[in-house]
Structure formats: structure tokens, C-alpha cells
DRENVOFI-755041 format. One record per residue (C-alpha): residue in three letters; x, y, z. Coordinates in steps of 0.25 Angstrom, whole numbers. Layout:
REM residues N
NODE   res      px      py      pz
NODE   ALA       X       Y       Z
...
END
This chain:
REM residues 106
NODE   res      px      py      pz
NODE   UNK     163     873     509
NODE   UNK     178     872     511
NODE   UNK     189     878     503
NODE   UNK     199     869     497
NODE   UNK     213     871     493
NODE   UNK     212     862     481
NODE   UNK     199     859     474
NODE   UNK     195     845     469
NODE   UNK     192     849     455
NODE   UNK     206     855     454
NODE   UNK     213     842     459
NODE   UNK     204     834     450
NODE   UNK     207     841     438
NODE   UNK     222     841     440
NODE   UNK     222     826     444
NODE   UNK     215     822     431
NODE   UNK     226     828     424
NODE   UNK     238     825     433
NODE   UNK     233     813     440
NODE   UNK     239     802     432
NODE   UNK     253     796     433
NODE   UNK     259     802     420
NODE   UNK     253     816     418
NODE   UNK     261     823     428
NODE   UNK     274     816     423
NODE   UNK     270     820     409
NODE   UNK     268     834     413
NODE   UNK     281     835     420
NODE   UNK     288     831     407
NODE   UNK     281     842     399
NODE   UNK     285     852     409
NODE   UNK     299     848     409
NODE   UNK     301     845     394
NODE   UNK     291     854     387
NODE   UNK     286     848     374
NODE   UNK     287     833     372
NODE   UNK     284     822     362
NODE   UNK     276     810     366
NODE   UNK     289     801     365
NODE   UNK     297     810     374
NODE   UNK     286     812     384
NODE   UNK     285     796     385
NODE   UNK     300     795     387
NODE   UNK     299     806     398
NODE   UNK     288     799     405
NODE   UNK     294     786     407
NODE   UNK     285     774     407
NODE   UNK     272     781     401
NODE   UNK     265     772     392
NODE   UNK     263     779     378
NODE   UNK     248     778     379
NODE   UNK     248     784     393
NODE   UNK     256     795     388
NODE   UNK     247     798     376
NODE   UNK     235     798     385
NODE   UNK     241     807     395
NODE   UNK     246     817     384
NODE   UNK     232     816     378
NODE   UNK     225     819     391
NODE   UNK     235     831     394
NODE   UNK     232     836     380
NODE   UNK     217     835     382
NODE   UNK     219     843     395
NODE   UNK     227     854     388
NODE   UNK     239     851     397
NODE   UNK     248     846     385
NODE   UNK     248     851     371
NODE   UNK     251     841     359
NODE   UNK     259     848     348
NODE   UNK     260     842     334
NODE   UNK     275     843     330
NODE   UNK     274     836     317
NODE   UNK     264     827     310
NODE   UNK     268     815     319
NODE   UNK     273     821     331
NODE   UNK     268     830     343
NODE   UNK     273     835     356
NODE   UNK     266     838     369
NODE   UNK     268     850     378
NODE   UNK     261     856     390
NODE   UNK     251     867     388
NODE   UNK     249     879     397
NODE   UNK     239     870     405
NODE   UNK     250     860     406
NODE   UNK     260     870     411
NODE   UNK     250     875     421
NODE   UNK     252     861     428
NODE   UNK     267     864     430
NODE   UNK     265     869     445
NODE   UNK     256     857     448
NODE   UNK     267     848     444
NODE   UNK     278     856     451
NODE   UNK     269     855     464
NODE   UNK     268     840     461
NODE   UNK     283     839     460
NODE   UNK     285     847     473
NODE   UNK     276     838     481
NODE   UNK     283     826     475
NODE   UNK     296     831     479
NODE   UNK     291     833     493
NODE   UNK     283     821     495
NODE   UNK     286     811     484
NODE   UNK     296     802     491
NODE   UNK     285     800     502
NODE   UNK     275     794     492
NODE   UNK     274     779     491
END
């Protein structure tokens, strides 16, 4: 048996949450902006289809990464939970890696 630096289960769990095109970008907006309404988030994430945004928010809420807060009978806002804020170092490392190697990726 060999020791590994990163276990397959850990990578798989993180990839299931962060492994699509939009989720890391949405999380970045939450980190930088705080609490956001759907329309504002859609404006920030240029090019995202409303159905895709809704699906990503539902998924992040189900995972406990984003919290949905009802602000009135017809409006709600979204914000990161503590579990979501715990992803900040992961996204910062992604940024560091991208700054170092991003220009070499086709």
C-alpha cells in the first residue's frame, strides 16, 4: 500500500461541485460581492443561461454551499454559507495556478 498526497475520494467530491464551467465563476462573484439577487448574479456571470444559473444555484443550495434568503414575498437573495466560504482557499489556489500557467493553456 502506498501513501498518496491527494486521495481520489477528495478529488472526486470537489470535482462534483467545482467541475463545471459556471460554478467556480459563480462562487467568485459571491466571494467578491457577498449577497446577490438572481438578476444581479446573471448580469455578473455574462453569458449564463437563466436555466443554467437556476440549476447551479439549486445544486449549490442542496450541497449547503449557498443559502437562499427570502427578502420579501416575491424576492430572494443568495449568499455563501460557511461551507461555501471554506472553498475560498481552493479558489485562491486556482487563481494562483491560473496566473502562473493560464497563458500556456490552449
